[in-house]
MDTraj code that builds the backbone (N, CA, C; nanometers):
import mdtraj as md
import numpy as np

residues = "MET SER THR ALA ASN LEU VAL LYS MET ALA ASN GLN ILE ALA ASN TYR PHE ALA SER GLN ALA ASP HIS GLU GLN ALA VAL LEU GLY VAL ARG ASN HIS LEU GLN MET PHE TRP ALA PRO SER MET ARG LYS GLU LEU LEU ALA TRP GLN ILE GLU HIS HIS GLY ALA ASP LEU HIS PRO LEU ALA GLN GLU ALA VAL SER GLY ALA GLY TRP GLY ALA".split()
xyz = np.array([
    [6.3518, 10.5102, 8.9860],
    [6.2820, 10.4865, 9.1116],
    [6.1325, 10.5105, 9.0876],
    [6.0516, 10.4286, 9.1483],
    [5.9077, 10.4429, 9.1298],
    [5.8549, 10.5652, 9.2051],
    [5.7500, 10.6217, 9.1518],
    [5.6878, 10.7375, 9.2156],
    [5.6343, 10.7003, 9.3535],
    [5.5847, 10.5782, 9.3689],
    [5.5344, 10.5340, 9.4998],
    [5.6458, 10.5402, 9.6037],
    [5.7670, 10.5036, 9.5650],
    [5.8802, 10.5112, 9.6582],
    [5.9161, 10.6560, 9.6899],
    [5.9071, 10.7435, 9.5906],
    [5.9357, 10.8851, 9.6154],
    [5.8358, 10.9443, 9.7139],
    [5.7090, 10.9107, 9.6958],
    [5.6047, 10.9592, 9.7869],
    [5.6298, 10.9053, 9.9273],
    [5.6622, 10.7777, 9.9373],
    [5.6885, 10.7167, 10.0680],
    [5.8059, 10.7858, 10.1371],
    [5.9136, 10.8075, 10.0630],
    [6.0314, 10.8719, 10.1222],
    [6.0018, 11.0170, 10.1606],
    [5.9307, 11.0897, 10.0753],
    [5.8960, 11.2282, 10.1073],
    [5.8095, 11.2341, 10.2332],
    [5.7174, 11.1396, 10.2476],
    [5.6339, 11.1339, 10.3678],
    [5.7160, 11.1031, 10.4921],
    [5.8147, 11.0160, 10.4799],
    [5.9017, 10.9855, 10.5936],
    [5.9805, 11.1094, 10.6359],
    [6.0298, 11.1837, 10.5385],
    [6.1039, 11.3069, 10.5677],
    [6.0106, 11.4076, 10.6352],
    [5.8903, 11.4224, 10.5820],
    [5.7934, 11.5157, 10.6398],
    [5.7558, 11.4757, 10.7817],
    [5.7380, 11.3477, 10.8057],
    [5.7060, 11.3020, 10.9421],
    [5.8171, 11.3363, 11.0393],
    [5.9406, 11.3270, 10.9944],
    [6.0535, 11.3632, 11.0801],
    [6.0458, 11.5113, 11.1187],
    [6.0234, 11.5972, 11.0202],
    [6.0222, 11.7414, 11.0463],
    [5.8916, 11.7889, 11.1100],
    [5.7891, 11.7071, 11.1109],
    [5.6595, 11.7455, 11.1689],
    [5.6690, 11.7730, 11.3186],
    [5.7717, 11.7223, 11.3835],
    [5.7857, 11.7440, 11.5276],
    [5.8329, 11.8851, 11.5615],
    [5.8753, 11.9609, 11.4625],
    [5.9202, 12.0975, 11.4889],
    [5.8008, 12.1859, 11.5236],
    [5.8190, 12.2712, 11.6191],
    [5.7102, 12.3585, 11.6641],
    [5.6741, 12.4629, 11.5593],
    [5.7717, 12.5139, 11.4874],
    [5.7494, 12.6178, 11.3876],
    [5.7167, 12.5533, 11.2526],
    [5.5958, 12.5778, 11.2045],
    [5.5487, 12.5159, 11.0807],
    [5.6370, 12.5533, 10.9611],
    [5.6699, 12.6805, 10.9499],
    [5.7518, 12.7252, 10.8367],
    [5.8904, 12.6602, 10.8391],
    [5.9467, 12.6440, 10.9578],
    [6.0764, 12.5772, 10.9683],
    [6.0658, 12.4307, 10.9290],
    [5.9533, 12.3690, 10.9612],
    [5.9319, 12.2291, 10.9228],
    [5.9245, 12.2161, 10.7710],
    [5.8509, 12.3066, 10.7068],
    [5.8415, 12.3046, 10.5604],
    [5.9790, 12.3264, 10.4989],
    [6.0522, 12.4231, 10.5511],
    [6.1878, 12.4492, 10.4997],
    [6.2798, 12.3307, 10.5221],
    [6.2626, 12.2624, 10.6344],
    [6.3436, 12.1441, 10.6613],
    [6.3213, 12.0359, 10.5572],
    [6.1952, 12.0122, 10.5235],
    [6.1623, 11.9133, 10.4207],
    [6.2196, 11.9584, 10.2867],
    [6.1941, 12.0827, 10.2496],
    [6.2416, 12.1353, 10.1212],
    [6.3941, 12.1275, 10.1118],
    [6.4626, 12.1683, 10.2157],
    [6.6090, 12.1650, 10.2138],
    [6.6624, 12.0226, 10.2044],
    [6.5989, 11.9306, 10.2753],
    [6.6430, 11.7914, 10.2682],
    [6.6282, 11.7385, 10.1254],
    [6.5136, 11.7646, 10.0640],
    [6.4925, 11.7184, 9.9276],
    [6.5923, 11.7840, 9.8322],
    [6.6199, 11.9109, 9.8529],
    [6.7137, 11.9837, 9.7672],
    [6.8565, 11.9286, 9.7818],
    [6.8950, 11.8971, 9.9027],
    [7.0328, 11.8536, 9.9286],
    [7.0581, 11.7071, 9.8934],
    [6.9588, 11.6213, 9.9160],
    [6.9847, 11.4781, 9.9075],
    [6.9134, 11.4059, 9.7932],
    [6.8247, 11.4724, 9.7227],
    [6.7537, 11.4093, 9.6120],
    [6.8081, 11.4635, 9.4799],
    [6.8167, 11.3783, 9.3829],
    [6.8559, 11.4194, 9.2486],
    [6.7469, 11.5085, 9.1896],
    [6.7855, 11.6026, 9.1031],
    [6.6840, 11.6884, 9.0409],
    [6.5726, 11.6093, 8.9720],
    [6.6068, 11.4988, 8.9109],
    [6.5044, 11.4181, 8.8430],
    [6.4027, 11.3627, 8.9424],
    [6.4470, 11.3280, 9.0623],
    [6.3560, 11.2772, 9.1653],
    [6.2608, 11.3874, 9.2107],
    [6.3153, 11.5071, 9.2319],
    [6.2325, 11.6202, 9.2749],
    [6.1299, 11.6563, 9.1689],
    [6.1724, 11.6598, 9.0438],
    [6.0798, 11.6941, 8.9352],
    [5.9716, 11.5878, 8.9198],
    [6.0093, 11.4617, 8.9367],
    [5.9102, 11.3545, 8.9268],
    [5.8074, 11.3648, 9.0386],
    [5.8525, 11.3959, 9.1591],
    [5.7597, 11.4116, 9.2710],
    [5.6680, 11.5316, 9.2486],
    [5.7221, 11.6422, 9.2003],
    [5.6405, 11.7598, 9.1728],
    [5.5366, 11.7294, 9.0658],
    [5.5760, 11.6631, 8.9587],
    [5.4817, 11.6278, 8.8521],
    [5.3714, 11.5368, 8.9056],
    [5.4107, 11.4423, 8.9909],
    [5.3113, 11.3523, 9.0506],
    [5.2147, 11.4310, 9.1383],
    [5.2679, 11.5232, 9.2181],
    [5.1830, 11.6021, 9.3071],
    [5.0825, 11.6836, 9.2269],
    [5.1267, 11.7433, 9.1183],
    [5.0364, 11.8233, 9.0357],
    [4.9278, 11.7349, 8.9755],
    [4.9682, 11.6203, 8.9240],
    [4.8731, 11.5296, 8.8597],
    [4.7717, 11.4714, 8.9578],
    [4.8162, 11.4409, 9.0790],
    [4.7302, 11.3748, 9.1780],
    [4.6815, 11.4690, 9.2881],
    [4.7061, 11.5975, 9.2718],
    [4.6620, 11.6981, 9.3686],
    [4.7114, 11.6674, 9.5102],
    [4.8306, 11.6095, 9.5193],
    [4.8920, 11.5845, 9.6480],
    [4.8355, 11.4679, 9.7267],
    [4.7467, 11.3903, 9.6657],
    [4.6883, 11.2757, 9.7370],
    [4.7983, 11.1865, 9.7916],
    [4.7828, 11.1431, 9.9146],
    [4.8756, 11.0531, 9.9830],
    [5.0091, 11.1176, 10.0195],
    [5.0246, 11.2468, 9.9954],
    [5.1486, 11.3152, 10.0297],
    [5.1263, 11.3974, 10.1563],
    [5.2139, 11.3808, 10.2533],
    [5.2051, 11.4526, 10.3809],
    [5.1923, 11.6029, 10.3521],
    [5.1094, 11.6745, 10.4278],
    [5.0906, 11.8185, 10.4041],
    [5.2213, 11.8987, 10.4035],
    [5.3155, 11.8649, 10.4909],
    [5.4436, 11.9363, 10.4895],
    [5.5190, 11.9111, 10.3598],
    [5.5144, 11.7900, 10.3112],
    [5.5807, 11.7575, 10.1843],
    [5.5110, 11.8299, 10.0698],
    [5.3786, 11.8378, 10.0736],
    [5.3050, 11.9111, 9.9703],
    [5.3506, 12.0560, 9.9638],
    [5.3578, 12.1195, 10.0787],
    [5.4003, 12.2595, 10.0835],
    [5.5445, 12.2756, 10.0377],
    [5.6309, 12.1859, 10.0822],
    [5.7717, 12.1938, 10.0464],
    [5.7919, 12.1799, 9.8967],
    [5.7213, 12.0871, 9.8365],
    [5.7370, 12.0604, 9.6942],
    [5.6731, 12.1723, 9.6109],
    [5.5542, 12.2151, 9.6485],
    [5.4839, 12.3139, 9.5667],
    [5.5513, 12.4510, 9.5709],
    [5.6198, 12.4831, 9.6786],
    [5.6841, 12.6131, 9.6886],
    [5.8307, 12.6134, 9.6531],
    [5.8813, 12.5036, 9.6014],
    [6.0243, 12.4909, 9.5795],
    [6.0731, 12.5521, 9.4490],
    [5.9859, 12.5664, 9.3514],
    [6.0273, 12.6227, 9.2239],
    [6.1130, 12.5304, 9.1395],
    [6.0896, 12.4008, 9.1474],
    [6.1691, 12.3049, 9.0716],
    [6.1235, 12.2911, 8.9283],
    [6.0017, 12.3308, 8.8984],
    [5.9473, 12.3161, 8.7643],
    [5.9083, 12.1737, 8.7339],
    [5.8010, 12.1561, 8.6630],
    [5.7530, 12.0214, 8.6315],
    [5.8069, 11.9747, 8.4986],
])
top = md.Topology()
chain = top.add_chain()
for i, resn in enumerate(residues, 1):
    res = top.add_residue(resn, chain, resSeq=i)
    for name in ("N", "CA", "C"):
        top.add_atom(name, md.element.get_by_symbol(name[0]), res)
traj = md.Trajectory(xyz[None], top)
């Protein structure tokens, strides 16, 4: 899967959880969704992309979810 598609999907997930009033719960919602429904290779690819591009074009909730997840690059 292309990294552009991973970024797009992560942003869609983050937009869904952005409606939650509690910011930390929104971040956890994104992180948990990625953990449950994405293959480890997809998560690692997104994390590597985020590190390389400093999170450009990635929703802030997705940035927080990915950077604090401990998936390793």
